[in-house]
SEFIZA-3560 file (N, C-alpha, C; in Angstrom, 3 decimals):
REM SEFIZA-3560
<numar><xx>-84.510</xx><yy>18.029</yy><zz>133.583</zz><atom>N</atom></numar>
<numar><xx>-84.119</xx><yy>19.429</yy><zz>133.469</zz><atom>CA</atom></numar>
<numar><xx>-83.329</xx><yy>19.887</yy><zz>134.703</zz><atom>C</atom></numar>
<numar><xx>-83.753</xx><yy>19.499</yy><zz>135.898</zz><atom>N</atom></numar>
<numar><xx>-83.068</xx><yy>19.903</yy><zz>137.124</zz><atom>CA</atom></numar>
<numar><xx>-81.640</xx><yy>19.370</yy><zz>137.154</zz><atom>C</atom></numar>
<numar><xx>-81.431</xx><yy>18.151</yy><zz>136.665</zz><atom>N</atom></numar>
<numar><xx>-80.093</xx><yy>17.566</yy><zz>136.641</zz><atom>CA</atom></numar>
<numar><xx>-79.177</xx><yy>18.366</yy><zz>135.711</zz><atom>C</atom></numar>
<numar><xx>-79.695</xx><yy>18.809</yy><zz>134.557</zz><atom>N</atom></numar>
<numar><xx>-78.901</xx><yy>19.618</yy><zz>133.635</zz><atom>CA</atom></numar>
<numar><xx>-78.533</xx><yy>20.954</yy><zz>134.252</zz><atom>C</atom></numar>
<numar><xx>-79.488</xx><yy>21.575</yy><zz>134.929</zz><atom>N</atom></numar>
<numar><xx>-79.225</xx><yy>22.860</yy><zz>135.590</zz><atom>CA</atom></numar>
<numar><xx>-78.144</xx><yy>22.707</yy><zz>136.646</zz><atom>C</atom></numar>
<numar><xx>-78.240</xx><yy>21.624</yy><zz>137.437</zz><atom>N</atom></numar>
<numar><xx>-77.264</xx><yy>21.395</yy><zz>138.491</zz><atom>CA</atom></numar>
<numar><xx>-75.881</xx><yy>21.170</yy><zz>137.886</zz><atom>C</atom></numar>
<numar><xx>-75.795</xx><yy>20.394</yy><zz>136.829</zz><atom>N</atom></numar>
<numar><xx>-74.529</xx><yy>20.132</yy><zz>136.161</zz><atom>CA</atom></numar>
<numar><xx>-73.928</xx><yy>21.428</yy><zz>135.617</zz><atom>C</atom></numar>
<numar><xx>-74.747</xx><yy>22.260</yy><zz>135.001</zz><atom>N</atom></numar>
<numar><xx>-74.267</xx><yy>23.543</yy><zz>134.483</zz><atom>CA</atom></numar>
<numar><xx>-73.751</xx><yy>24.426</yy><zz>135.607</zz><atom>C</atom></numar>
<numar><xx>-74.481</xx><yy>24.483</yy><zz>136.721</zz><atom>N</atom></numar>
<numar><xx>-74.041</xx><yy>25.270</yy><zz>137.874</zz><atom>CA</atom></numar>
<numar><xx>-72.730</xx><yy>24.745</yy><zz>138.421</zz><atom>C</atom></numar>
<numar><xx>-72.597</xx><yy>23.410</yy><zz>138.525</zz><atom>N</atom></numar>
<numar><xx>-71.369</xx><yy>22.822</yy><zz>139.051</zz><atom>CA</atom></numar>
<numar><xx>-70.172</xx><yy>23.202</yy><zz>138.193</zz><atom>C</atom></numar>
<numar><xx>-70.325</xx><yy>23.179</yy><zz>136.869</zz><atom>N</atom></numar>
<numar><xx>-69.231</xx><yy>23.555</yy><zz>135.978</zz><atom>CA</atom></numar>
<numar><xx>-68.865</xx><yy>25.020</yy><zz>136.164</zz><atom>C</atom></numar>
<numar><xx>-69.860</xx><yy>25.884</yy><zz>136.274</zz><atom>N</atom></numar>
<numar><xx>-69.590</xx><yy>27.309</yy><zz>136.466</zz><atom>CA</atom></numar>
<numar><xx>-68.923</xx><yy>27.558</yy><zz>137.804</zz><atom>C</atom></numar>
<numar><xx>-69.427</xx><yy>26.943</yy><zz>138.865</zz><atom>N</atom></numar>
<numar><xx>-68.844</xx><yy>27.128</yy><zz>140.188</zz><atom>CA</atom></numar>
<numar><xx>-67.406</xx><yy>26.642</yy><zz>140.222</zz><atom>C</atom></numar>
<numar><xx>-67.133</xx><yy>25.527</yy><zz>139.564</zz><atom>N</atom></numar>
<numar><xx>-65.797</xx><yy>24.966</yy><zz>139.594</zz><atom>CA</atom></numar>
<numar><xx>-64.791</xx><yy>25.952</yy><zz>138.986</zz><atom>C</atom></numar>
<numar><xx>-65.138</xx><yy>26.533</yy><zz>137.881</zz><atom>N</atom></numar>
<numar><xx>-64.241</xx><yy>27.499</yy><zz>137.257</zz><atom>CA</atom></numar>
<numar><xx>-64.018</xx><yy>28.723</yy><zz>138.115</zz><atom>C</atom></numar>
<numar><xx>-65.065</xx><yy>29.196</yy><zz>138.750</zz><atom>N</atom></numar>
<numar><xx>-64.963</xx><yy>30.376</yy><zz>139.612</zz><atom>CA</atom></numar>
<numar><xx>-64.066</xx><yy>30.086</yy><zz>140.799</zz><atom>C</atom></numar>
<numar><xx>-64.217</xx><yy>28.935</yy><zz>141.429</zz><atom>N</atom></numar>
<numar><xx>-63.398</xx><yy>28.592</yy><zz>142.585</zz><atom>CA</atom></numar>
<numar><xx>-61.933</xx><yy>28.484</yy><zz>142.199</zz><atom>C</atom></numar>
<numar><xx>-61.650</xx><yy>27.900</yy><zz>141.033</zz><atom>N</atom></numar>
<numar><xx>-60.265</xx><yy>27.800</yy><zz>140.582</zz><atom>CA</atom></numar>
<numar><xx>-59.654</xx><yy>29.177</yy><zz>140.404</zz><atom>C</atom></numar>
<numar><xx>-60.414</xx><yy>30.108</yy><zz>139.855</zz><atom>N</atom></numar>
<numar><xx>-59.914</xx><yy>31.467</yy><zz>139.652</zz><atom>CA</atom></numar>
<numar><xx>-59.618</xx><yy>32.122</yy><zz>140.997</zz><atom>C</atom></numar>
<numar><xx>-60.521</xx><yy>31.956</yy><zz>141.959</zz><atom>N</atom></numar>
<numar><xx>-60.285</xx><yy>32.568</yy><zz>143.265</zz><atom>CA</atom></numar>
<numar><xx>-59.061</xx><yy>31.966</yy><zz>143.939</zz><atom>C</atom></numar>
<numar><xx>-58.864</xx><yy>30.658</yy><zz>143.860</zz><atom>N</atom></numar>
<numar><xx>-57.701</xx><yy>30.031</yy><zz>144.467</zz><atom>CA</atom></numar>
<numar><xx>-56.420</xx><yy>30.572</yy><zz>143.854</zz><atom>C</atom></numar>
<numar><xx>-56.399</xx><yy>30.732</yy><zz>142.548</zz><atom>N</atom></numar>
<numar><xx>-55.208</xx><yy>31.251</yy><zz>141.881</zz><atom>CA</atom></numar>
<numar><xx>-54.918</xx><yy>32.676</yy><zz>142.342</zz><atom>C</atom></numar>
<numar><xx>-55.952</xx><yy>33.493</yy><zz>142.473</zz><atom>N</atom></numar>
<numar><xx>-55.779</xx><yy>34.871</yy><zz>142.925</zz><atom>CA</atom></numar>
<numar><xx>-55.196</xx><yy>34.902</yy><zz>144.327</zz><atom>C</atom></numar>
<numar><xx>-55.783</xx><yy>34.122</yy><zz>145.221</zz><atom>N</atom></numar>
<numar><xx>-55.360</xx><yy>34.167</yy><zz>146.607</zz><atom>CA</atom></numar>
<numar><xx>-54.030</xx><yy>33.477</yy><zz>146.844</zz><atom>C</atom></numar>
<numar><xx>-53.637</xx><yy>32.546</yy><zz>146.008</zz><atom>N</atom></numar>
<numar><xx>-52.365</xx><yy>31.879</yy><zz>146.214</zz><atom>CA</atom></numar>
<numar><xx>-51.193</xx><yy>32.811</yy><zz>145.909</zz><atom>C</atom></numar>
<numar><xx>-51.424</xx><yy>33.863</yy><zz>145.117</zz><atom>N</atom></numar>
<numar><xx>-50.358</xx><yy>34.776</yy><zz>144.748</zz><atom>CA</atom></numar>
<numar><xx>-50.343</xx><yy>36.051</yy><zz>145.591</zz><atom>C</atom></numar>
<numar><xx>-51.384</xx><yy>36.302</yy><zz>146.317</zz><atom>N</atom></numar>
<numar><xx>-51.477</xx><yy>37.554</yy><zz>147.069</zz><atom>CA</atom></numar>
<numar><xx>-52.010</xx><yy>37.292</yy><zz>148.474</zz><atom>C</atom></numar>
<numar><xx>-51.472</xx><yy>38.046</yy><zz>149.410</zz><atom>N</atom></numar>
<numar><xx>-51.957</xx><yy>37.966</yy><zz>150.777</zz><atom>CA</atom></numar>
<numar><xx>-52.793</xx><yy>39.214</yy><zz>151.057</zz><atom>C</atom></numar>
<numar><xx>-54.069</xx><yy>39.032</yy><zz>151.304</zz><atom>N</atom></numar>
<numar><xx>-54.961</xx><yy>40.155</yy><zz>151.569</zz><atom>CA</atom></numar>
<numar><xx>-55.241</xx><yy>40.248</yy><zz>153.061</zz><atom>C</atom></numar>
<numar><xx>-55.195</xx><yy>41.457</yy><zz>153.569</zz><atom>N</atom></numar>
<numar><xx>-55.535</xx><yy>41.706</yy><zz>154.966</zz><atom>CA</atom></numar>
<numar><xx>-56.722</xx><yy>42.665</yy><zz>155.003</zz><atom>C</atom></numar>
<numar><xx>-57.560</xx><yy>42.479</yy><zz>156.008</zz><atom>N</atom></numar>
<numar><xx>-58.711</xx><yy>43.353</yy><zz>156.192</zz><atom>CA</atom></numar>
<numar><xx>-58.585</xx><yy>44.073</yy><zz>157.533</zz><atom>C</atom></numar>
<numar><xx>-58.818</xx><yy>45.365</yy><zz>157.502</zz><atom>N</atom></numar>
<numar><xx>-58.958</xx><yy>46.142</yy><zz>158.727</zz><atom>CA</atom></numar>
<numar><xx>-60.431</xx><yy>46.041</yy><zz>159.094</zz><atom>C</atom></numar>
<numar><xx>-60.718</xx><yy>45.458</yy><zz>160.252</zz><atom>N</atom></numar>
<numar><xx>-62.093</xx><yy>45.127</yy><zz>160.628</zz><atom>CA</atom></numar>
<numar><xx>-62.552</xx><yy>45.949</yy><zz>161.826</zz><atom>C</atom></numar>
<numar><xx>-63.849</xx><yy>46.237</yy><zz>161.834</zz><atom>N</atom></numar>
<numar><xx>-64.445</xx><yy>46.950</yy><zz>162.954</zz><atom>CA</atom></numar>
<numar><xx>-65.813</xx><yy>46.360</yy><zz>163.241</zz><atom>C</atom></numar>
<numar><xx>-66.022</xx><yy>45.999</yy><zz>164.520</zz><atom>N</atom></numar>
<numar><xx>-67.332</xx><yy>45.574</yy><zz>164.993</zz><atom>CA</atom></numar>
<numar><xx>-67.784</xx><yy>46.590</yy><zz>166.029</zz><atom>C</atom></numar>
<numar><xx>-68.941</xx><yy>46.383</yy><zz>166.606</zz><atom>N</atom></numar>
<numar><xx>-69.433</xx><yy>47.307</yy><zz>167.631</zz><atom>CA</atom></numar>
<numar><xx>-68.510</xx><yy>47.323</yy><zz>168.845</zz><atom>C</atom></numar>
<numar><xx>-67.765</xx><yy>46.216</yy><zz>169.058</zz><atom>N</atom></numar>
<numar><xx>-66.950</xx><yy>46.071</yy><zz>170.270</zz><atom>CA</atom></numar>
<numar><xx>-65.450</xx><yy>46.147</yy><zz>170.054</zz><atom>C</atom></numar>
<numar><xx>-64.978</xx><yy>46.068</yy><zz>168.821</zz><atom>N</atom></numar>
<numar><xx>-63.552</xx><yy>45.840</yy><zz>168.620</zz><atom>CA</atom></numar>
<numar><xx>-63.086</xx><yy>46.373</yy><zz>167.269</zz><atom>C</atom></numar>
<numar><xx>-61.799</xx><yy>46.672</yy><zz>167.182</zz><atom>N</atom></numar>
<numar><xx>-61.122</xx><yy>47.000</yy><zz>165.934</zz><atom>CA</atom></numar>
<numar><xx>-59.931</xx><yy>46.068</yy><zz>165.842</zz><atom>C</atom></numar>
<numar><xx>-59.753</xx><yy>45.400</yy><zz>164.683</zz><atom>N</atom></numar>
<numar><xx>-58.673</xx><yy>44.435</yy><zz>164.540</zz><atom>CA</atom></numar>
<numar><xx>-58.342</xx><yy>44.247</yy><zz>163.066</zz><atom>C</atom></numar>
<numar><xx>-57.281</xx><yy>43.505</yy><zz>162.805</zz><atom>N</atom></numar>
<numar><xx>-56.859</xx><yy>43.219</yy><zz>161.436</zz><atom>CA</atom></numar>
<numar><xx>-56.622</xx><yy>41.722</yy><zz>161.318</zz><atom>C</atom></numar>
<numar><xx>-57.145</xx><yy>41.100</yy><zz>160.242</zz><atom>N</atom></numar>
<numar><xx>-56.979</xx><yy>39.669</yy><zz>160.018</zz><atom>CA</atom></numar>
<numar><xx>-56.890</xx><yy>39.371</yy><zz>158.533</zz><atom>C</atom></numar>
<numar><xx>-56.506</xx><yy>38.148</yy><zz>158.229</zz><atom>N</atom></numar>
<numar><xx>-56.281</xx><yy>37.699</yy><zz>156.849</zz><atom>CA</atom></numar>
<numar><xx>-57.588</xx><yy>37.336</yy><zz>156.156</zz><atom>C</atom></numar>
<numar><xx>-57.689</xx><yy>37.712</yy><zz>154.865</zz><atom>N</atom></numar>
<numar><xx>-58.848</xx><yy>37.406</yy><zz>154.024</zz><atom>CA</atom></numar>
<numar><xx>-58.537</xx><yy>36.170</yy><zz>153.191</zz><atom>C</atom></numar>
<numar><xx>-59.464</xx><yy>35.217</yy><zz>153.188</zz><atom>N</atom></numar>
<numar><xx>-59.382</xx><yy>34.039</yy><zz>152.325</zz><atom>CA</atom></numar>
<numar><xx>-60.660</xx><yy>33.949</yy><zz>151.519</zz><atom>C</atom></numar>
<numar><xx>-60.561</xx><yy>33.399</yy><zz>150.337</zz><atom>N</atom></numar>
<numar><xx>-61.735</xx><yy>33.076</yy><zz>149.518</zz><atom>CA</atom></numar>
<numar><xx>-62.631</xx><yy>34.288</yy><zz>149.269</zz><atom>C</atom></numar>
<numar><xx>-62.052</xx><yy>35.341</yy><zz>148.731</zz><atom>N</atom></numar>
<numar><xx>-62.785</xx><yy>36.571</yy><zz>148.417</zz><atom>CA</atom></numar>
<numar><xx>-63.625</xx><yy>36.381</yy><zz>147.166</zz><atom>C</atom></numar>
<numar><xx>-64.889</xx><yy>36.794</yy><zz>147.225</zz><atom>N</atom></numar>
<numar><xx>-65.768</xx><yy>36.760</yy><zz>146.054</zz><atom>CA</atom></numar>
<numar><xx>-66.582</xx><yy>38.044</yy><zz>146.025</zz><atom>C</atom></numar>
<numar><xx>-67.438</xx><yy>38.186</yy><zz>145.038</zz><atom>N</atom></numar>
<numar><xx>-68.270</xx><yy>39.384</yy><zz>144.919</zz><atom>CA</atom></numar>
<numar><xx>-69.319</xx><yy>39.462</yy><zz>146.020</zz><atom>C</atom></numar>
<numar><xx>-69.681</xx><yy>38.331</yy><zz>146.613</zz><atom>N</atom></numar>
<numar><xx>-70.756</xx><yy>38.328</yy><zz>147.606</zz><atom>CA</atom></numar>
<numar><xx>-70.274</xx><yy>38.163</yy><zz>149.041</zz><atom>C</atom></numar>
<numar><xx>-68.987</xx><yy>37.888</yy><zz>149.237</zz><atom>N</atom></numar>
<numar><xx>-68.506</xx><yy>37.718</yy><zz>150.598</zz><atom>CA</atom></numar>
<numar><xx>-67.075</xx><yy>37.234</yy><zz>150.643</zz><atom>C</atom></numar>
<numar><xx>-66.653</xx><yy>36.819</yy><zz>151.837</zz><atom>N</atom></numar>
<numar><xx>-65.294</xx><yy>36.338</yy><zz>152.030</zz><atom>CA</atom></numar>
<numar><xx>-65.235</xx><yy>35.458</yy><zz>153.262</zz><atom>C</atom></numar>
<numar><xx>-64.119</xx><yy>34.780</yy><zz>153.399</zz><atom>N</atom></numar>
<numar><xx>-63.842</xx><yy>34.047</yy><zz>154.626</zz><atom>CA</atom></numar>
<numar><xx>-62.739</xx><yy>34.801</yy><zz>155.334</zz><atom>C</atom></numar>
<numar><xx>-62.975</xx><yy>35.161</yy><zz>156.584</zz><atom>N</atom></numar>
<numar><xx>-62.019</xx><yy>35.914</yy><zz>157.385</zz><atom>CA</atom></numar>
<numar><xx>-61.343</xx><yy>34.955</yy><zz>158.345</zz><atom>C</atom></numar>
<numar><xx>-60.039</xx><yy>34.772</yy><zz>158.173</zz><atom>N</atom></numar>
<numar><xx>-59.281</xx><yy>33.888</yy><zz>159.038</zz><atom>CA</atom></numar>
<numar><xx>-58.975</xx><yy>34.651</yy><zz>160.322</zz><atom>C</atom></numar>
<numar><xx>-59.619</xx><yy>34.262</yy><zz>161.413</zz><atom>N</atom></numar>
<numar><xx>-59.503</xx><yy>35.003</yy><zz>162.666</zz><atom>CA</atom></numar>
<numar><xx>-59.707</xx><yy>34.091</yy><zz>163.859</zz><atom>C</atom></numar>
<numar><xx>-59.153</xx><yy>34.500</yy><zz>164.980</zz><atom>N</atom></numar>
<numar><xx>-59.402</xx><yy>33.778</yy><zz>166.226</zz><atom>CA</atom></numar>
<numar><xx>-60.359</xx><yy>34.568</yy><zz>167.132</zz><atom>C</atom></numar>
<numar><xx>-60.902</xx><yy>35.659</yy><zz>166.612</zz><atom>N</atom></numar>
<numar><xx>-61.885</xx><yy>36.456</yy><zz>167.359</zz><atom>CA</atom></numar>
<numar><xx>-63.187</xx><yy>35.679</yy><zz>167.495</zz><atom>C</atom></numar>
<numar><xx>-63.890</xx><yy>35.904</yy><zz>168.555</zz><atom>N</atom></numar>
<numar><xx>-65.188</xx><yy>35.262</yy><zz>168.766</zz><atom>CA</atom></numar>
<numar><xx>-66.282</xx><yy>36.157</yy><zz>168.206</zz><atom>C</atom></numar>
<numar><xx>-66.624</xx><yy>35.907</yy><zz>166.971</zz><atom>N</atom></numar>
<numar><xx>-67.682</xx><yy>36.668</yy><zz>166.316</zz><atom>CA</atom></numar>
<numar><xx>-68.921</xx><yy>35.792</yy><zz>166.234</zz><atom>C</atom></numar>
<numar><xx>-70.084</xx><yy>36.374</yy><zz>166.463</zz><atom>N</atom></numar>
<numar><xx>-71.337</xx><yy>35.623</yy><zz>166.477</zz><atom>CA</atom></numar>
<numar><xx>-72.008</xx><yy>35.667</yy><zz>165.108</zz><atom>C</atom></numar>
<numar><xx>-72.714</xx><yy>34.602</yy><zz>164.790</zz><atom>N</atom></numar>
<numar><xx>-73.508</xx><yy>34.602</yy><zz>163.566</zz><atom>CA</atom></numar>
<numar><xx>-74.538</xx><yy>35.723</yy><zz>163.668</zz><atom>C</atom></numar>
<numar><xx>-74.660</xx><yy>36.504</yy><zz>162.604</zz><atom>N</atom></numar>
<numar><xx>-75.559</xx><yy>37.645</yy><zz>162.594</zz><atom>CA</atom></numar>
<numar><xx>-74.878</xx><yy>38.944</yy><zz>162.987</zz><atom>C</atom></numar>
<numar><xx>-73.671</xx><yy>38.870</yy><zz>163.523</zz><atom>N</atom></numar>
<numar><xx>-72.953</xx><yy>40.071</yy><zz>163.938</zz><atom>CA</atom></numar>
<numar><xx>-72.511</xx><yy>40.868</yy><zz>162.718</zz><atom>C</atom></numar>
<numar><xx>-72.664</xx><yy>42.180</yy><zz>162.775</zz><atom>N</atom></numar>
<numar><xx>-72.253</xx><yy>43.051</yy><zz>161.675</zz><atom>CA</atom></numar>
<numar><xx>-70.780</xx><yy>43.393</yy><zz>161.817</zz><atom>C</atom></numar>
<numar><xx>-70.135</xx><yy>43.526</yy><zz>160.645</zz><atom>N</atom></numar>
<numar><xx>-68.714</xx><yy>43.842</yy><zz>160.620</zz><atom>CA</atom></numar>
<numar><xx>-68.444</xx><yy>44.751</yy><zz>159.429</zz><atom>C</atom></numar>
<numar><xx>-67.605</xx><yy>45.757</yy><zz>159.644</zz><atom>N</atom></numar>
<numar><xx>-67.165</xx><yy>46.646</yy><zz>158.571</zz><atom>CA</atom></numar>
<numar><xx>-65.702</xx><yy>46.331</yy><zz>158.297</zz><atom>C</atom></numar>
<numar><xx>-65.323</xx><yy>46.293</yy><zz>157.012</zz><atom>N</atom></numar>
<numar><xx>-63.960</xx><yy>45.937</yy><zz>156.654</zz><atom>CA</atom></numar>
<numar><xx>-63.429</xx><yy>46.853</yy><zz>155.567</zz><atom>C</atom></numar>
<numar><xx>-62.138</xx><yy>47.128</yy><zz>155.637</zz><atom>N</atom></numar>
<numar><xx>-61.416</xx><yy>47.828</yy><zz>154.596</zz><atom>CA</atom></numar>
<numar><xx>-60.342</xx><yy>46.894</yy><zz>154.093</zz><atom>C</atom></numar>
<numar><xx>-60.348</xx><yy>46.613</yy><zz>152.777</zz><atom>N</atom></numar>
<numar><xx>-59.386</xx><yy>45.699</yy><zz>152.171</zz><atom>CA</atom></numar>
<numar><xx>-58.610</xx><yy>46.476</yy><zz>151.120</zz><atom>C</atom></numar>
<numar><xx>-57.296</xx><yy>46.520</yy><zz>151.277</zz><atom>N</atom></numar>
<numar><xx>-56.430</xx><yy>47.200</yy><zz>150.313</zz><atom>CA</atom></numar>
<numar><xx>-55.890</xx><yy>46.147</yy><zz>149.350</zz><atom>C</atom></numar>
<numar><xx>-56.135</xx><yy>46.354</yy><zz>148.061</zz><atom>N</atom></numar>
<numar><xx>-55.700</xx><yy>45.393</yy><zz>147.055</zz><atom>CA</atom></numar>
<numar><xx>-54.253</xx><yy>45.656</yy><zz>146.665</zz><atom>C</atom></numar>
<numar><xx>-53.398</xx><yy>44.631</yy><zz>146.753</zz><atom>N</atom></numar>
<numar><xx>-51.993</xx><yy>44.833</yy><zz>146.378</zz><atom>CA</atom></numar>
<numar><xx>-51.865</xx><yy>45.028</yy><zz>144.866</zz><atom>C</atom></numar>
<numar><xx>-50.853</xx><yy>45.745</yy><zz>144.462</zz><atom>N</atom></numar>
<numar><xx>-50.559</xx><yy>45.955</yy><zz>143.039</zz><atom>CA</atom></numar>
<numar><xx>-51.713</xx><yy>46.596</yy><zz>142.278</zz><atom>C</atom></numar>
<numar><xx>-52.486</xx><yy>47.455</yy><zz>142.926</zz><atom>N</atom></numar>
<numar><xx>-53.645</xx><yy>48.046</yy><zz>142.247</zz><atom>CA</atom></numar>
<numar><xx>-53.676</xx><yy>49.564</yy><zz>142.385</zz><atom>C</atom></numar>
<numar><xx>-52.537</xx><yy>50.166</yy><zz>142.532</zz><atom>N</atom></numar>
<numar><xx>-52.438</xx><yy>51.630</yy><zz>142.620</zz><atom>CA</atom></numar>
<numar><xx>-53.305</xx><yy>52.197</yy><zz>143.731</zz><atom>C</atom></numar>
<numar><xx>-53.297</xx><yy>51.526</yy><zz>144.877</zz><atom>N</atom></numar>
<numar><xx>-53.998</xx><yy>52.037</yy><zz>146.043</zz><atom>CA</atom></numar>
<numar><xx>-55.488</xx><yy>51.781</yy><zz>146.082</zz><atom>C</atom></numar>
<numar><xx>-55.992</xx><yy>50.852</yy><zz>145.265</zz><atom>N</atom></numar>
<numar><xx>-57.427</xx><yy>50.581</yy><zz>145.286</zz><atom>CA</atom></numar>
<numar><xx>-57.833</xx><yy>49.978</yy><zz>146.630</zz><atom>C</atom></numar>
<numar><xx>-58.925</xx><yy>50.491</yy><zz>147.155</zz><atom>N</atom></numar>
<numar><xx>-59.441</xx><yy>50.055</yy><zz>148.454</zz><atom>CA</atom></numar>
<numar><xx>-60.888</xx><yy>49.613</yy><zz>148.280</zz><atom>C</atom></numar>
<numar><xx>-61.238</xx><yy>48.516</yy><zz>148.920</zz><atom>N</atom></numar>
<numar><xx>-62.628</xx><yy>48.066</yy><zz>148.960</zz><atom>CA</atom></numar>
<numar><xx>-63.096</xx><yy>48.202</yy><zz>150.398</zz><atom>C</atom></numar>
<numar><xx>-64.178</xx><yy>48.920</yy><zz>150.581</zz><atom>N</atom></numar>
<numar><xx>-64.790</xx><yy>49.037</yy><zz>151.902</zz><atom>CA</atom></numar>
<numar><xx>-66.124</xx><yy>48.317</yy><zz>151.850</zz><atom>C</atom></numar>
<numar><xx>-66.369</xx><yy>47.447</yy><zz>152.816</zz><atom>N</atom></numar>
<numar><xx>-67.596</xx><yy>46.660</yy><zz>152.837</zz><atom>CA</atom></numar>
<numar><xx>-68.184</xx><yy>46.636</yy><zz>154.235</zz><atom>C</atom></numar>
<numar><xx>-69.474</xx><yy>46.456</yy><zz>154.285</zz><atom>N</atom></numar>
<numar><xx>-70.127</xx><yy>46.082</yy><zz>155.528</zz><atom>CA</atom></numar>
<numar><xx>-70.764</xx><yy>44.731</yy><zz>155.253</zz><atom>C</atom></numar>
<numar><xx>-70.765</xx><yy>43.894</yy><zz>156.258</zz><atom>N</atom></numar>
<numar><xx>-71.299</xx><yy>42.562</yy><zz>156.081</zz><atom>CA</atom></numar>
<numar><xx>-71.808</xx><yy>41.975</yy><zz>157.368</zz><atom>C</atom></numar>
<numar><xx>-72.204</xx><yy>40.722</yy><zz>157.258</zz><atom>N</atom></numar>
<numar><xx>-72.772</xx><yy>39.995</yy><zz>158.389</zz><atom>CA</atom></numar>
<numar><xx>-72.127</xx><yy>38.619</yy><zz>158.451</zz><atom>C</atom></numar>
<numar><xx>-71.760</xx><yy>38.196</yy><zz>159.657</zz><atom>N</atom></numar>
<numar><xx>-71.197</xx><yy>36.863</yy><zz>159.847</zz><atom>CA</atom></numar>
<numar><xx>-72.308</xx><yy>35.844</yy><zz>159.592</zz><atom>C</atom></numar>
<numar><xx>-72.066</xx><yy>34.933</yy><zz>158.642</zz><atom>N</atom></numar>
<numar><xx>-73.087</xx><yy>33.948</yy><zz>158.280</zz><atom>CA</atom></numar>
<numar><xx>-72.648</xx><yy>32.513</yy><zz>158.558</zz><atom>C</atom></numar>
<numar><xx>-71.352</xx><yy>32.324</yy><zz>158.845</zz><atom>N</atom></numar>
<numar><xx>-70.856</xx><yy>30.973</yy><zz>159.085</zz><atom>CA</atom></numar>
<numar><xx>-69.647</xx><yy>31.041</yy><zz>160.002</zz><atom>C</atom></numar>
<numar><xx>-69.538</xx><yy>30.074</yy><zz>160.912</zz><atom>N</atom></numar>
<numar><xx>-68.393</xx><yy>29.991</yy><zz>161.806</zz><atom>CA</atom></numar>
<numar><xx>-67.649</xx><yy>28.690</yy><zz>161.548</zz><atom>C</atom></numar>
<numar><xx>-66.336</xx><yy>28.751</yy><zz>161.625</zz><atom>N</atom></numar>
<numar><xx>-65.484</xx><yy>27.580</yy><zz>161.484</zz><atom>CA</atom></numar>
<numar><xx>-64.388</xx><yy>27.674</yy><zz>162.552</zz><atom>C</atom></numar>
<numar><xx>-63.620</xx><yy>26.625</yy><zz>162.677</zz><atom>N</atom></numar>
<numar><xx>-62.556</xx><yy>26.603</yy><zz>163.677</zz><atom>CA</atom></numar>
<numar><xx>-61.542</xx><yy>27.720</yy><zz>163.435</zz><atom>C</atom></numar>
<numar><xx>-61.231</xx><yy>27.984</yy><zz>162.172</zz><atom>N</atom></numar>
<numar><xx>-60.182</xx><yy>28.957</yy><zz>161.848</zz><atom>CA</atom></numar>
<numar><xx>-60.694</xx><yy>30.318</yy><zz>161.391</zz><atom>C</atom></numar>
<numar><xx>-62.006</xx><yy>30.583</yy><zz>161.513</zz><atom>N</atom></numar>
<numar><xx>-62.506</xx><yy>31.894</yy><zz>161.119</zz><atom>CA</atom></numar>
<numar><xx>-63.998</xx><yy>31.926</yy><zz>160.896</zz><atom>C</atom></numar>
<numar><xx>-64.434</xx><yy>32.943</yy><zz>160.131</zz><atom>N</atom></numar>
<numar><xx>-65.866</xx><yy>33.141</yy><zz>159.895</zz><atom>CA</atom></numar>
<numar><xx>-66.124</xx><yy>33.486</yy><zz>158.429</zz><atom>C</atom></numar>
<numar><xx>-67.283</xx><yy>33.101</yy><zz>157.947</zz><atom>N</atom></numar>
<numar><xx>-67.744</xx><yy>33.504</yy><zz>156.628</zz><atom>CA</atom></numar>
<numar><xx>-68.566</xx><yy>34.769</yy><zz>156.769</zz><atom>C</atom></numar>
<numar><xx>-68.303</xx><yy>35.736</yy><zz>155.915</zz><atom>N</atom></numar>
<numar><xx>-68.999</xx><yy>37.026</yy><zz>155.959</zz><atom>CA</atom></numar>
<numar><xx>-69.692</xx><yy>37.256</yy><zz>154.623</zz><atom>C</atom></numar>
<numar><xx>-70.987</xx><yy>37.530</yy><zz>154.660</zz><atom>N</atom></numar>
<numar><xx>-71.751</xx><yy>37.895</yy><zz>153.456</zz><atom>CA</atom></numar>
<numar><xx>-71.816</xx><yy>39.418</yy><zz>153.410</zz><atom>C</atom></numar>
<numar><xx>-71.479</xx><yy>39.981</yy><zz>152.240</zz><atom>N</atom></numar>
<numar><xx>-71.476</xx><yy>41.429</yy><zz>152.091</zz><atom>CA</atom></numar>
<numar><xx>-72.903</xx><yy>41.963</yy><zz>152.027</zz><atom>C</atom></numar>
<numar><xx>-73.121</xx><yy>43.109</yy><zz>152.677</zz><atom>N</atom></numar>
<numar><xx>-74.374</xx><yy>43.843</yy><zz>152.574</zz><atom>CA</atom></numar>
<numar><xx>-74.208</xx><yy>45.041</yy><zz>151.648</zz><atom>C</atom></numar>
<numar><xx>-73.139</xx><yy>45.813</yy><zz>151.872</zz><atom>N</atom></numar>
<numar><xx>-72.860</xx><yy>47.003</yy><zz>151.069</zz><atom>CA</atom></numar>
<numar><xx>-71.376</xx><yy>46.991</yy><zz>150.716</zz><atom>C</atom></numar>
<numar><xx>-71.074</xx><yy>47.272</yy><zz>149.442</zz><atom>N</atom></numar>
<numar><xx>-69.681</xx><yy>47.310</yy><zz>148.974</zz><atom>CA</atom></numar>
<numar><xx>-69.406</xx><yy>48.684</yy><zz>148.380</zz><atom>C</atom></numar>
<numar><xx>-68.324</xx><yy>49.315</yy><zz>148.838</zz><atom>N</atom></numar>
<numar><xx>-67.882</xx><yy>50.602</yy><zz>148.316</zz><atom>CA</atom></numar>
<numar><xx>-66.488</xx><yy>50.416</yy><zz>147.739</zz><atom>C</atom></numar>
<numar><xx>-66.244</xx><yy>50.850</yy><zz>146.508</zz><atom>N</atom></numar>
<numar><xx>-64.911</xx><yy>50.796</yy><zz>145.893</zz><atom>CA</atom></numar>
<numar><xx>-64.336</xx><yy>52.194</yy><zz>145.842</zz><atom>C</atom></numar>
<numar><xx>-63.086</xx><yy>52.338</yy><zz>146.263</zz><atom>N</atom></numar>
<numar><xx>-62.403</xx><yy>53.636</yy><zz>146.243</zz><atom>CA</atom></numar>
<numar><xx>-61.127</xx><yy>53.532</yy><zz>145.461</zz><atom>C</atom></numar>
//
């Protein structure tokens, strides 16, 4: 049973990742970011309902809170405002898990 569940999850995840890649390959998203110490703007990669990868050279710590405003292109001014927490660090940026999402 566990093997079937894992296989089903893998198929679902694969389709979701393909959709996100297609979305991001056609649009460049930027986030206006604010931490307790800094205000800056950086590129968004791999956006999902639960988080995103922020391509940045800023030194952000795991557990650090960040607020972001993301303006969606071609959406009549739709804005997503989120607060999140840095959950992963990589050479080219950080993974952020959303805590609260506001759509405007």
